[in-house]
C-alpha positions as CSV (number, residue, x, y, z in Angstrom):
1,M,31.2,27.5,-15.9
2,S,32.9,25.1,-18.2
3,S,31.0,23.1,-20.8
4,K,31.9,19.9,-19.0
5,N,30.5,21.2,-15.7
6,Q,27.4,22.5,-17.4
7,D,26.8,19.1,-19.0
8,L,27.2,17.4,-15.6
9,G,24.8,19.9,-14.1
10,H,22.2,19.2,-16.7
11,S,22.7,15.5,-16.3
12,V,22.2,15.7,-12.6
13,I,19.1,17.8,-13.0
14,K,17.7,15.3,-15.6
15,A,18.6,12.3,-13.3
16,F,16.8,13.9,-10.3
17,M,13.7,14.8,-12.4
18,N,13.5,11.3,-13.8
19,F,14.0,9.8,-10.4
20,K,11.3,12.0,-8.9
21,H,8.9,11.1,-11.6
22,A,9.5,7.4,-11.3
23,E,9.5,7.6,-7.5
24,L,6.1,9.3,-7.4
25,K,4.6,6.7,-9.7
26,S,5.9,3.8,-7.6
27,F,5.1,5.2,-4.2
28,Q,1.4,5.9,-4.5
29,I,-1.2,3.9,-2.7
30,P,-4.2,3.0,-4.8
31,G,-7.2,5.0,-3.9
32,Y,-5.2,8.0,-2.6
33,S,-3.5,10.9,-4.4
34,K,0.2,11.3,-4.4
35,S,-0.1,14.2,-2.0
36,E,-2.4,12.2,0.4
37,T,0.1,9.3,0.2
38,R,3.0,11.7,1.1
39,F,1.0,13.3,3.9
40,I,0.1,10.0,5.5
41,F,3.8,8.9,5.2
42,I,5.1,12.1,6.7
43,L,2.4,12.0,9.4
44,S,3.3,8.4,10.3
45,R,7.0,9.2,10.6
46,G,6.2,12.3,12.7
47,L,4.0,10.3,15.0
48,K,6.7,7.7,15.5
49,S,9.2,10.3,16.6
50,Q,6.8,12.7,18.5
51,G,4.1,10.6,20.0
52,P,0.5,9.7,19.2
53,K,-0.5,13.3,18.2
54,I,1.2,16.0,16.2
55,R,0.4,19.7,15.9
56,V,-1.0,20.9,12.7
57,S,1.7,23.6,12.5
58,D,4.4,21.0,12.9
59,L,2.9,19.0,9.9
60,G,3.2,22.1,7.7
61,H,6.8,22.5,8.6
62,M,7.6,18.7,8.1
63,L,5.8,18.7,4.7
64,R,7.1,22.1,3.7
65,I,3.7,23.2,2.6
66,S,1.6,26.2,3.5
67,K,-1.0,26.2,6.3
68,P,-3.9,26.4,3.9
69,S,-2.5,23.4,2.0
70,V,-2.2,21.5,5.3
71,T,-5.8,22.4,6.2
72,Q,-7.1,21.3,2.9
73,M,-5.2,17.9,3.1
74,I,-6.4,17.4,6.7
75,Q,-10.0,18.0,5.6
76,S,-9.7,15.5,2.8
77,L,-8.1,12.8,4.9
78,E,-10.5,13.5,7.8
79,G,-13.4,13.0,5.3
80,K,-11.9,9.7,4.3
81,G,-11.8,8.6,8.0
82,L,-8.0,8.4,8.1
83,I,-7.2,11.1,10.6
84,K,-8.9,13.2,13.2
85,R,-8.3,16.6,14.7
86,V,-8.1,16.9,18.5
87,Q,-8.0,20.2,20.4
88,N,-4.9,20.8,22.4
89,P,-6.1,20.8,26.1
90,D,-3.3,23.3,27.0
91,D,-3.9,25.7,24.2
92,K,-7.5,25.9,22.8
93,R,-6.1,27.7,19.7
94,S,-3.9,24.8,18.8
95,M,-5.0,21.5,17.2
96,Y,-3.4,18.1,17.0
97,V,-3.8,15.5,14.3
98,E,-3.8,11.8,14.9
99,L,-4.4,8.7,12.9
100,T,-7.7,6.9,13.2
101,D,-7.7,3.1,13.4
102,L,-8.4,3.1,9.6
103,G,-5.6,5.6,9.1
104,A,-3.2,3.4,11.1
105,D,-4.1,0.4,9.0
106,V,-3.6,2.3,5.7
107,S,-0.3,3.7,7.1
108,K,0.9,0.2,8.0
109,K,0.0,-1.1,4.5
110,M,1.8,1.9,2.9
111,L,4.9,1.4,5.0
112,D,4.9,-2.4,4.2
113,E,4.6,-1.6,0.5
114,F,7.4,0.9,0.7
115,Q,9.6,-1.7,2.5
116,V,9.0,-4.2,-0.3
117,S,9.9,-1.5,-2.9
118,F,13.1,-0.8,-1.0
119,E,13.9,-4.5,-0.8
120,D,13.3,-4.8,-4.5
121,M,15.6,-1.8,-5.1
122,Q,18.4,-3.4,-3.0
123,E,18.0,-6.6,-4.9
124,F,18.2,-4.7,-8.2
125,L,21.2,-2.6,-7.2
126,G,23.0,-5.0,-5.0
127,E,24.1,-4.3,-1.5
128,E,27.3,-2.5,-2.5
129,D,25.6,-0.1,-4.9
130,M,22.7,0.5,-2.4
131,T,25.2,1.4,0.3
132,K,27.0,3.8,-2.1
133,L,23.7,5.3,-3.0
134,I,22.7,5.9,0.6
135,T,26.2,7.4,1.4
136,L,25.9,9.7,-1.6
137,L,22.4,10.8,-0.8
138,E,23.3,11.5,2.8
139,K,26.3,13.5,1.7
140,L,24.2,15.5,-0.8
141,T,21.5,16.1,1.8
142,D,24.0,17.4,4.3
143,Y,25.5,19.7,1.6
144,L,22.1,21.0,0.5
145,N,20.9,21.6,4.1
146,T,24.2,23.4,5.0
147,K,23.8,25.5,1.8
148,S,20.2,26.3,2.7
149,E,21.1,27.2,6.3
150,N,23.9,29.6,5.1
151,K,21.4,31.4,2.8
152,E,18.9,31.8,5.7
153,A,21.6,33.2,8.1
């Protein structure tokens, strides 16, 4: 690898790490941990696409975390009254997770805050740069997903 490519590689890694750090700080809901915020966000998105309940196993896949980590997060959020587990009537071994009314309110507030943050970002970057960023992120995501699929095959 040439020195120029190596420098670019390091710059990309540094930019991603800086972005991830800044993103985690700005997308956290007061009173909830970063992982709880992420869990509620992913759960909300999953519920919008899959219906009012989502299987615990599907959550682990969506979050890319282990089953014990999913269980721990569910117990934490259940204790805070944000979600509840419901037994699958067709398969007694399987559980669904759904938002409580409080969870739905917190989720809505979270999504509203995220929307304001994205509007601020667009105002900061401008529409042209925001569009370029979206295009580049989609292109990079496709590349990484394809690369990952090829490794799994």
